[in-house]
RODO-2510 file (C-alpha; in nm, 4 decimals, decimal comma):
residues 382
     n   res          X          Y          Z
     1     x     0,1263     6,4927    -9,6785
     2     x    -0,2396     6,4012    -9,6434
     3     x    -0,4285     6,0768    -9,6137
     4     x    -0,7795     5,9439    -9,6577
     5     x    -0,8999     5,6089    -9,5271
     6     x    -1,1880     5,3802    -9,6200
     7     x    -1,3223     5,0619    -9,4706
     8     x    -1,5394     4,9256    -9,1928
     9     x    -1,4456     4,7287    -8,8836
    10     x    -1,5820     4,4019    -9,0245
    11     x    -1,5583     4,4876    -9,3940
    12     x    -1,3228     4,3213    -9,6387
    13     x    -1,0302     4,5576    -9,5868
    14     x    -0,9081     4,8935    -9,4680
    15     x    -0,7609     5,1197    -9,7342
    16     x    -0,5529     5,4337    -9,7014
    17     x    -0,4258     5,6674    -9,9718
    18     x    -0,1421     5,9020    -9,8789
    19     x    -0,1017     6,1934   -10,1191
    20     x     0,1649     6,4613   -10,1621
    21     x     0,4432     6,2090   -10,0989
    22     x     0,7897     6,3223   -10,2183
    23     x     0,9886     6,0902   -10,4417
    24     x     1,2874     5,8983   -10,3138
    25     x     1,1712     5,7963    -9,9643
    26     x     1,2921     5,4452    -9,8761
    27     x     0,9883     5,2274    -9,8017
    28     x     1,0032     4,8754    -9,6651
    29     x     0,6744     4,6921    -9,6145
    30     x     0,8172     4,5236    -9,3046
    31     x     0,8585     4,8703    -9,1528
    32     x     0,4871     4,9393    -9,2033
    33     x     0,3942     4,5968    -9,0700
    34     x     0,6072     4,6548    -8,7607
    35     x     0,4048     4,9626    -8,6725
    36     x     0,0807     4,7783    -8,7436
    37     x     0,1915     4,5008    -8,5081
    38     x     0,2786     4,7539    -8,2377
    39     x    -0,0747     4,8918    -8,2626
    40     x    -0,2195     4,5447    -8,2029
    41     x    -0,0285     4,4604    -7,8866
    42     x    -0,1155     4,5636    -7,5350
    43     x    -0,2467     4,4029    -7,2191
    44     x    -0,6232     4,4431    -7,2097
    45     x    -0,6867     4,4099    -7,5837
    46     x    -0,9888     4,2071    -7,6893
    47     x    -1,0414     3,8942    -7,8948
    48     x    -1,0322     4,0796    -8,2266
    49     x    -0,6561     4,1253    -8,1956
    50     x    -0,6142     3,7490    -8,1663
    51     x    -0,7898     3,7093    -8,5002
    52     x    -0,6163     3,9791    -8,6999
    53     x    -0,2517     3,9849    -8,8042
    54     x    -0,2313     4,3159    -8,9806
    55     x    -0,0157     4,3356    -9,2910
    56     x    -0,0031     4,6188    -9,5405
    57     x    -0,0211     4,5535    -9,9114
    58     x     0,1447     4,8405   -10,0990
    59     x    -0,0807     4,8981   -10,3999
    60     x     0,0804     5,2029   -10,5584
    61     x     0,3348     5,4810   -10,5263
    62     x     0,6435     5,2693   -10,4511
    63     x     0,8887     5,1173   -10,6991
    64     x     1,2063     4,9257   -10,6186
    65     x     1,1764     5,0192   -10,2522
    66     x     1,1338     5,3967   -10,2938
    67     x     0,8435     5,6335   -10,3396
    68     x     0,8092     5,7704   -10,6925
    69     x     0,6237     6,0949   -10,6194
    70     x     0,2700     5,9660   -10,6705
    71     x     0,0092     5,8787   -10,4040
    72     x     0,0882     5,5732   -10,1958
    73     x    -0,2060     5,3366   -10,1521
    74     x    -0,2125     5,0668    -9,8846
    75     x    -0,4605     4,7883    -9,8205
    76     x    -0,4947     4,6038    -9,4881
    77     x    -0,7162     4,2958    -9,5009
    78     x    -0,9648     4,2124    -9,2272
    79     x    -0,9375     3,8395    -9,1640
    80     x    -1,2548     3,8536    -8,9513
    81     x    -1,4540     3,9555    -9,2610
    82     x    -1,5005     3,5890    -9,3451
    83     x    -1,7217     3,5589    -9,0360
    84     x    -1,9334     3,8631    -9,1301
    85     x    -2,0177     3,7982    -9,4966
    86     x    -2,3938     3,8086    -9,4376
    87     x    -2,3944     4,0996    -9,1934
    88     x    -2,1608     4,3140    -9,4054
    89     x    -2,2760     4,2096    -9,7538
    90     x    -2,2035     4,4800   -10,0106
    91     x    -2,4760     4,3948   -10,2635
    92     x    -2,8271     4,2553   -10,2705
    93     x    -3,1368     4,3455   -10,0669
    94     x    -3,1226     4,3392    -9,6914
    95     x    -3,2457     3,9986    -9,5644
    96     x    -3,5758     4,0224    -9,3793
    97     x    -3,4297     3,8413    -9,0817
    98     x    -3,1114     4,0484    -9,0660
    99     x    -3,0595     4,1604    -8,7082
   100     x    -3,0277     4,5351    -8,6482
   101     x    -2,8495     4,7046    -8,3618
   102     x    -3,0953     4,9466    -8,2022
   103     x    -2,9503     5,0182    -7,8563
   104     x    -2,6776     5,2838    -7,8916
   105     x    -2,3852     5,2915    -7,6496
   106     x    -2,3249     5,5975    -7,4318
   107     x    -1,9887     5,7518    -7,5176
   108     x    -1,9818     5,6194    -7,8740
   109     x    -2,0805     5,7720    -8,2090
   110     x    -2,3826     5,5377    -8,2217
   111     x    -2,6749     5,7651    -8,1372
   112     x    -2,5536     6,0947    -8,2821
   113     x    -2,4499     5,9100    -8,5999
   114     x    -2,7959     5,7590    -8,6475
   115     x    -2,9560     6,0972    -8,5839
   116     x    -2,7196     6,2554    -8,8361
   117     x    -2,7730     6,0028    -9,1167
   118     x    -3,1283     5,8836    -9,0482
   119     x    -3,0166     5,5217    -9,0174
   120     x    -3,2305     5,2787    -8,8183
   121     x    -2,9337     5,0440    -8,7628
   122     x    -2,6529     5,1480    -8,5328
   123     x    -2,4210     4,9113    -8,7193
   124     x    -2,4150     5,1540    -9,0105
   125     x    -2,2364     5,3940    -8,7757
   126     x    -2,0333     5,1759    -8,5428
   127     x    -1,8615     4,9849    -8,8225
   128     x    -1,6899     5,3029    -8,9433
   129     x    -1,6625     5,4792    -8,6066
   130     x    -1,4771     5,1780    -8,4674
   131     x    -1,1161     5,2268    -8,3661
   132     x    -1,0337     4,9475    -8,6110
   133     x    -1,0046     5,2297    -8,8678
   134     x    -0,6900     5,3518    -8,6926
   135     x    -0,4930     5,0632    -8,8437
   136     x    -0,5193     5,2497    -9,1746
   137     x    -0,3909     5,5659    -9,0051
   138     x    -0,0908     5,3802    -8,8695
   139     x    -0,0143     5,2586    -9,2216
   140     x    -0,0273     5,6164    -9,3491
   141     x     0,1850     5,7339    -9,0588
   142     x     0,4536     5,4810    -9,1474
   143     x     0,5049     5,6606    -9,4794
   144     x     0,5473     5,9911    -9,2965
   145     x     0,7766     5,8291    -9,0412
   146     x     1,0009     5,7024    -9,3226
   147     x     1,0407     6,0575    -9,4558
   148     x     1,1116     6,1980    -9,1099
   149     x     1,3652     5,9259    -9,0369
   150     x     1,5537     6,0138    -9,3550
   151     x     1,5650     6,3737    -9,2279
   152     x     1,6984     6,2741    -8,8850
   153     x     1,3702     6,2876    -8,6921
   154     x     1,2520     6,0084    -8,4634
   155     x     0,9009     5,9633    -8,3199
   156     x     0,8162     5,7404    -8,0237
   157     x     0,5527     5,7102    -7,7525
   158     x     0,4921     5,5520    -7,4159
   159     x     0,2072     5,5049    -7,1685
   160     x     0,2169     5,7383    -6,8710
   161     x    -0,1000     5,6243    -6,6964
   162     x    -0,3797     5,3699    -6,7137
   163     x    -0,6763     5,4409    -6,4916
   164     x    -0,5433     5,5641    -6,1572
   165     x    -0,1987     5,4055    -6,2026
   166     x     0,0688     5,6501    -6,3177
   167     x     0,4337     5,6368    -6,4155
   168     x     0,6616     5,9251    -6,3180
   169     x     0,9269     5,9542    -6,5877
   170     x     1,1205     6,2233    -6,7712
   171     x     0,9801     6,2058    -7,1263
   172     x     1,3161     6,3039    -7,2731
   173     x     1,5022     6,0155    -7,1085
   174     x     1,2595     5,7271    -7,1730
   175     x     1,4112     5,4601    -7,3959
   176     x     1,2123     5,2979    -7,6736
   177     x     1,3492     4,9570    -7,5750
   178     x     1,2035     4,9808    -7,2244
   179     x     0,8684     5,0802    -7,3705
   180     x     0,8395     4,8088    -7,6325
   181     x     0,9458     4,5390    -7,3852
   182     x     0,6343     4,6129    -7,1768
   183     x     0,2930     4,4774    -7,2786
   184     x     0,1366     4,8032    -7,1566
   185     x     0,4125     5,0123    -7,3231
   186     x     0,5153     5,1672    -6,9922
   187     x     0,8909     5,2171    -6,9315
   188     x     0,8682     5,1313    -6,5579
   189     x     0,8461     4,7570    -6,4887
   190     x     0,6872     4,7977    -6,1446
   191     x     0,4261     5,0424    -6,2724
   192     x     0,3593     4,8107    -6,5670
   193     x     0,2711     4,5370    -6,3209
   194     x     0,0308     4,7680    -6,1366
   195     x    -0,1275     4,8710    -6,4682
   196     x    -0,1913     4,5070    -6,5587
   197     x    -0,3543     4,4535    -6,2189
   198     x    -0,5787     4,7555    -6,2744
   199     x    -0,6821     4,6202    -6,6156
   200     x    -0,7590     4,2790    -6,4627
   201     x    -0,9743     4,4417    -6,1946
   202     x    -1,1619     4,6461    -6,4538
   203     x    -1,2197     4,3355    -6,6656
   204     x    -1,3612     4,1458    -6,3681
   205     x    -1,5951     4,4348    -6,2944
   206     x    -1,7155     4,4617    -6,6540
   207     x    -1,5492     4,8020    -6,6807
   208     x    -1,3041     4,9673    -6,9206
   209     x    -1,0081     5,1967    -6,8562
   210     x    -0,8552     5,4973    -7,0256
   211     x    -0,5269     5,6719    -6,9596
   212     x    -0,2582     5,9039    -7,0884
   213     x     0,0159     5,8398    -7,3420
   214     x     0,3112     6,0615    -7,4265
   215     x     0,4507     6,1221    -7,7745
   216     x     0,8138     6,2368    -7,8023
   217     x     0,9822     6,3618    -8,1186
   218     x     1,3563     6,4287    -8,1370
   219     x     1,5723     6,5777    -8,4115
   220     x     1,3361     6,8596    -8,5110
   221     x     1,4805     7,1822    -8,6436
   222     x     1,3370     7,5109    -8,5153
   223     x     1,0963     7,7087    -8,7307
   224     x     0,8543     7,4385    -8,8450
   225     x     0,5012     7,5693    -8,8473
   226     x     0,3859     7,9293    -8,8567
   227     x     0,3399     8,2296    -8,6316
   228     x     0,1542     8,4545    -8,8777
   229     x    -0,1317     8,2294    -8,9930
   230     x    -0,3565     8,0754    -8,7286
   231     x    -0,4367     7,7515    -8,9098
   232     x    -0,0710     7,6813    -8,9847
   233     x     0,0443     7,7003    -8,6228
   234     x     0,2218     7,3734    -8,5503
   235     x     0,0560     7,3088    -8,2150
   236     x    -0,2868     7,3786    -8,3661
   237     x    -0,2250     7,1276    -8,6448
   238     x    -0,0897     6,8670    -8,4052
   239     x    -0,3739     6,9196    -8,1615
   240     x    -0,6344     6,8764    -8,4328
   241     x    -0,4692     6,5600    -8,5629
   242     x    -0,4419     6,4042    -8,2176
   243     x    -0,7988     6,4928    -8,1227
   244     x    -0,9181     6,3219    -8,4417
   245     x    -0,8215     5,9864    -8,2905
   246     x    -1,1269     5,8051    -8,1500
   247     x    -1,1610     5,8372    -7,7683
   248     x    -0,8970     6,1102    -7,7318
   249     x    -1,0417     6,3834    -7,5094
   250     x    -0,7451     6,6069    -7,4333
   251     x    -0,4044     6,7113    -7,5673
   252     x    -0,1296     6,9156    -7,4054
   253     x     0,2237     7,0149    -7,5016
   254     x     0,5078     7,0248    -7,2531
   255     x     0,3784     7,1167    -6,9081
   256     x     0,0371     7,1873    -7,0586
   257     x    -0,2398     7,2780    -6,8162
   258     x     0,0022     7,2894    -6,5238
   259     x     0,1486     7,6190    -6,6485
   260     x    -0,1793     7,7973    -6,5751
   261     x    -0,1004     7,7852    -6,2031
   262     x     0,2659     7,8910    -6,2179
   263     x     0,4407     8,2258    -6,2476
   264     x     0,6061     8,3063    -6,5789
   265     x     0,9578     8,2528    -6,4443
   266     x     0,8697     7,8859    -6,3892
   267     x     0,7008     7,8411    -6,7247
   268     x     0,9179     7,9947    -6,9974
   269     x     1,2401     7,8316    -7,1136
   270     x     1,5480     8,0512    -7,0785
   271     x     1,7520     8,0909    -7,3979
   272     x     2,1194     7,9993    -7,3624
   273     x     2,4214     7,9516    -7,5852
   274     x     2,6234     7,6302    -7,5657
   275     x     2,9485     7,5949    -7,7639
   276     x     2,9128     7,3112    -8,0121
   277     x     2,5353     7,3200    -7,9757
   278     x     2,4451     7,6798    -8,0516
   279     x     2,1475     7,8740    -7,9240
   280     x     1,9230     7,6453    -7,7257
   281     x     1,6922     7,6319    -7,4224
   282     x     1,7856     7,5602    -7,0619
   283     x     1,4584     7,3709    -7,0037
   284     x     1,1677     7,2399    -7,2075
   285     x     0,8479     7,3423    -7,0299
   286     x     0,7007     7,4421    -7,3684
   287     x     0,7339     7,0891    -7,5029
   288     x     0,9264     7,1992    -7,8111
   289     x     0,6643     7,4424    -7,9446
   290     x     0,6717     7,8212    -7,9084
   291     x     0,4623     8,0783    -8,0949
   292     x     0,3136     7,8136    -8,3220
   293     x     0,6549     7,6815    -8,4316
   294     x     0,9020     7,4156    -8,3294
   295     x     1,1893     7,5605    -8,1268
   296     x     1,4451     7,2843    -8,1736
   297     x     1,3766     7,1107    -7,8431
   298     x     1,2160     6,7668    -7,8260
   299     x     0,8448     6,7812    -7,8991
   300     x     0,6495     6,6433    -7,6028
   301     x     0,2744     6,5888    -7,6384
   302     x     0,0397     6,4165    -7,3971
   303     x    -0,2931     6,2715    -7,5069
   304     x    -0,5727     6,1664    -7,2731
   305     x    -0,7888     5,8727    -7,3771
   306     x    -1,1278     5,8078    -7,2239
   307     x    -1,2374     5,4540    -7,1306
   308     x    -1,3733     5,2510    -7,4218
   309     x    -1,7540     5,2930    -7,4474
   310     x    -1,8373     4,9227    -7,4825
   311     x    -1,8957     4,7837    -7,1330
   312     x    -1,9635     4,4216    -7,0449
   313     x    -2,1999     4,5596    -6,7794
   314     x    -2,3693     4,8105    -7,0058
   315     x    -2,5055     5,1506    -6,9100
   316     x    -2,8682     5,2424    -6,9710
   317     x    -2,9781     5,3295    -7,3220
   318     x    -3,2959     5,3709    -7,5272
   319     x    -3,4071     5,1438    -7,8104
   320     x    -3,4295     5,3704    -8,1169
   321     x    -3,7209     5,1610    -8,2520
   322     x    -3,9448     5,1266    -7,9469
   323     x    -3,8091     5,4141    -7,7319
   324     x    -3,8069     5,1717    -7,4396
   325     x    -3,5288     5,1709    -7,1797
   326     x    -3,2741     4,9002    -7,2548
   327     x    -2,9140     4,8126    -7,1837
   328     x    -2,6639     4,9522    -7,4324
   329     x    -2,5414     4,7147    -7,7015
   330     x    -2,2322     4,5037    -7,6419
   331     x    -1,9754     4,4639    -7,9176
   332     x    -1,6594     4,2582    -7,8858
   333     x    -1,4155     4,5102    -7,7427
   334     x    -1,1008     4,5827    -7,5452
   335     x    -1,0845     4,6550    -7,1748
   336     x    -0,8015     4,9018    -7,2338
   337     x    -0,6449     5,0293    -7,5575
   338     x    -0,4204     5,3055    -7,4253
   339     x    -0,0987     5,1287    -7,5424
   340     x    -0,2408     5,1145    -7,8952
   341     x    -0,3515     5,4778    -7,8781
   342     x     0,0115     5,5809    -7,8346
   343     x     0,1063     5,4130    -8,1621
   344     x    -0,1828     5,5811    -8,3429
   345     x    -0,0786     5,9143    -8,1906
   346     x     0,2731     5,8618    -8,3267
   347     x     0,1260     5,8214    -8,6750
   348     x    -0,0815     6,1390    -8,6547
   349     x     0,2137     6,3402    -8,5221
   350     x     0,4432     6,2012    -8,7925
   351     x     0,1993     6,3014    -9,0677
   352     x     0,1715     6,6592    -8,9412
   353     x     0,5473     6,6954    -8,8995
   354     x     0,6227     6,5440    -9,2405
   355     x     0,3907     6,8000    -9,3953
   356     x     0,5554     7,0807    -9,1958
   357     x     0,8982     6,9741    -9,3265
   358     x     0,7642     6,9751    -9,6825
   359     x     0,6141     7,3208    -9,6312
   360     x     0,9582     7,4505    -9,5432
   361     x     1,1987     7,2416    -9,7505
   362     x     1,0071     7,1383   -10,0618
   363     x     0,7631     6,8691   -10,1664
   364     x     0,9083     6,7080   -10,4794
   365     x     1,1864     6,4745   -10,3739
   366     x     1,3848     6,3691   -10,0695
   367     x     1,7221     6,4702   -10,2127
   368     x     1,6097     6,8312   -10,2664
   369     x     1,4580     6,8402    -9,9195
   370     x     1,7792     6,7087    -9,7628
   371     x     1,9884     6,9700    -9,9428
   372     x     1,7545     7,2517    -9,8371
   373     x     1,7526     7,1237    -9,4800
   374     x     2,1324     7,1172    -9,4670
   375     x     2,1518     7,4744    -9,5991
   376     x     1,9017     7,5826    -9,3346
   377     x     2,0991     7,4143    -9,0574
   378     x     2,4123     7,5953    -9,1707
   379     x     2,2341     7,9307    -9,1777
   380     x     2,0962     7,9065    -8,8245
   381     x     2,4126     7,7534    -8,6750
   382     x     2,6182     7,9729    -8,4424
***
């Protein structure tokens, strides 16, 4: 299952096309819209989220509430486009008085993008490099999530830290209800309050904040992925997908970097047999991935998001026209988008896992996949 997106932050719409979609997956547009709404919420979001109310228009690939085996196309309108008709005009010559953005922001794609393409207007880069594009990814991920749900797999996320404020929680015991009831998507009410205070302080100081979110997947069978081919290793595919999200700077599975300082006896998960369960693990330090494959335990991935590059008290930059020292450009932006990043991370993980299930159990239709999955479960059961 693959996707491609198109669209700019202030263009008419965002579009995503999801290909290699099996037939027979139940699709409800309200399900897609629910995920889009979850991406928009979060304490610390900017004014753009008060303008947009993201809704997905299903253009193709679904009939009578089920996929039909052809690519699924979704369109998500940008309501703010009405205010940018002149700036983002598709046709006609560029007006002589059209303002260009010439002061790239440190930490953004602005400068490297202009150097890459030869553009003299940073807006050519920032409109596409904007995290607004991730709404299209969430739409694509909802299609993958629908397939996984039909196969008994559930994907969720929560915020573990914002700035210096952290939540200590067992990823396997966090409830989705506690997460979604918090406007920072943190399962601890007291920590949520401290996170909001940190965001307020950053906003007052003209700063932005990053953090860490955790993605948890339950219901996975062992053996998804590959041990023999490097590019098909499940953790490699997941890591690449998660690092493709704007502002994500690090990914770890299970105990991640912490295992580098521990002896092997405290890192590897002992294999045990439990009547009624079968062969399983006593712990889950590996985060559900061993040797490039799922091992049947919950998948636990952590993603680290850097602070958003747009600062209300900008860092120093250089005007690409005059080469003079200037303040970096200011675009309307969030103070903190870590809660939204978790929802985007869910989508990327769901897409990789849906593809891994199709690699193993077939790609044509859900009923064949379900039958193959059941036969596999019976074979590995003890």
